[in-house]
C-alpha positions, 0 to 999 in steps of 0.5 A: 543175209544180204551181206552174205549174198553180196560176198557171193555175187562180188566174187562171181562177177570178179571171176567172170560170171555174166550173171549170178544169183544167191539164195540163202535159206533157213528151213525148219520142219517137224514130222510126227506119226503114230501107229497103233497107239504108239509113236511111229516117228518124231523129228524136228530139224533145221537146215541153213545154207546158200546156193549160188547159181551163175552163168559164165561163158554162156553156161550154168554153174551151181555150188552150195554150202552150209558154211556161211562164213565169208571165206566159205561163201566166196569159195562156193561162188568161185566153185560155181564159176569154175563149174560153169566154165567147165560146162561151157566146153560142151555147151550146145548153145549159150544160155538165154535169159528172158528179161525180168525187172529186178524187185525188192520185196517181202512176203510171208504166207498168211496164217493165223497160228504159227504151227511151231508155237504148238508143242510136240506133246500137243500134236502127239496127243491129238494124233493119238486121240485120232489113232484111238478113235480109228482102232475103236472100230471093230475090224480095224487092224492098223491105224496110222496118223501123221502131222507135218509142219514146215517153215521155209525162209529164203533170201534171193539176191541177184546181180541184176538187183533183185532182193527178195525175202520170203517166208513160206509156212506149210501144214499137213495132216492125215490118217489111214485105217487098214482092215486085214482079212485073210489075204486081203487088205482094205484101206481108207484115208482121210482127208486124202491118201499119201499124207492127207491134206497139205496147204500153205497155212498155219495150225488153223488147218488142223482145226479146219480138217475135223480130224477126230470127228471123221475118224470113226466113219473112216474106220467103218468104211475100211472094214465095210470094204472087206465085204463089198463087192468087187468093182465090175469091169467094162465101159462106164460113165465115171465120177471122180471126187475132187482129190482123185481128179487132183492127182489125175491132173498132176500126172496127166496134165502137170508133168507133161506141161513142164517145158524142160521135159518137152525140150529134152532137158529133163526125164527123171522120174516122170519121163518126157512128154507127148506135148511137143511144141507143135501142139501148143494152141493146136491140140484139143486136150479136152472138152469145152468144159476143161479149163486148167490153169497154173496159178502161183498167186495168193488169190488162187488159194493156200496151195503148196505151189503158192508163193510171191516170187519163184527162185529167179525173182519172177513174180507169181503168175496165172498161166492158162494151160487148157482153155475151153479144151484147147492146149494153151500153155506150158510151165516155163523159166527164164531160160526156156521161155524163148522156146515157146516164143514167150517174152517172159518166164512163167515163174515156175522155177523152184528148188527143194532147198538151198543145196539144189539147183532150181528146176521147173516145177508145178505151181498150183495146176488146177481145173476151174469149177463149173459156172453153173451151180452143181453139187456132187449129189446132183451130179450123181443124181443126173447119172443113169449108170456109172461108178463113183470113185474117191481117194487114190490108191495107186497110179501108173502112167507111161513115160510120155504121160499118155497111157494111164491107169488109176486105182481108188480106195472106194467106189459106188455103183450108180443106177438111176441116179442113186448109189446102190452098192459099195465097190472095192478096188475100183480102177479106170484107165485111158489115154490122156487126151481121150479121157479129158475130151470125155468130161461132160460135167464138173461141180461148181465152186462150193465143191472145189478144194485146193489139194496138196501133193507134198511129195512130188519127185523130180530131178537128179539129184532128186528134189521132193517138193509140194504142188497144189491141185484145185478140183471139184468132182467131175464126170467122164463118159465111156471110160474103161473100168476094172478092178485094180486088185485081185483080192476076194 
């Protein structure tokens, strides 16, 4: 692979590139699904190719190919330089890259069981067993399950001397039970909605999730929601479970801290950002208890945003985003670092595959757990009157990431520190900074989970990638609560 990359770099430099890098990737994925006792989908695919990125005449150029012959690779590099030179005619300024020491390195996701050593038949047998358990609950009318594996192997070589080989393994699984009654549909998901739980692990994650063991409970909750009372409307204290808080972080912290959005370089899918540069180290983003980091390092956990080096060869880092409530950091790249006065990239440039130009992406954007021992049940017991909500069902947020509404699958009314009744269709809304400033409690490390969001879209052409969000249940005071759906 190094020889193939060398062909690209040599041609790029001969054609006038002042900087060049080549990223070769071999990507394999397996996606399986069932629906009501039948196979809903099954695929096992592999993709291999090279992407060449160059700077010529102060502008970027990028080209890619799935043909790894010498002739095709050299033609791809030459095309990248031609694109850069054409782009230079309309550039506003020269690209400036923050310095980064070139390294030679190898890294592989720590795992116990290579998921691709398990058979499709074995995987489907487990999913069908879960499916059967869900449908054994009277009132469950639709059961859906899924299991996904991915191996991303990449080689990064640059004209500065970097030579990095990484192999990233991802495993994900989950399911949902749907209950229909008249015009109403209720849904319960496990371990989370939108595909369940995904982490950078091997097949051992499937064992850890206890999928079969929780299926009946999940089905029973879906049916029970049909008879539950609608969530009351008004202003309440709310407690969000960790998975919902993870999505809240994704939408109201993760996207607005992407520096390319702030600088106006990117607006697809999630819009721009209210976090203009003057707010750095001046904005009171949240209460003193709010501490959020963007951490791609292995020691943070097996998140979908965990790696050793980003697509520019920058080592994984931990960037403080919100420190005791104060806004302290953005997600940056070598090109954007100078905009915030940084002498180094934050190491967040990533690409969906070999045929996509790397862009700034979330790593693991996580809220740190509370320092004092506090369980979810203790948090509920200390709440006089409020609503507990878990598992996301819907979300809406404006294109500056400031005004939002989230709906959840299940809620519980809390009175006198006890859960008194199940509630269906709970929702809450607010303004980002007001919401985070209302947080007055968060559970401790034992309740903290690093959740995976596998399908975050960004860019044009679209890139769908995974991010991680560590969170523990937390309480927010005086939040506007309603019912997200008008069903009975």
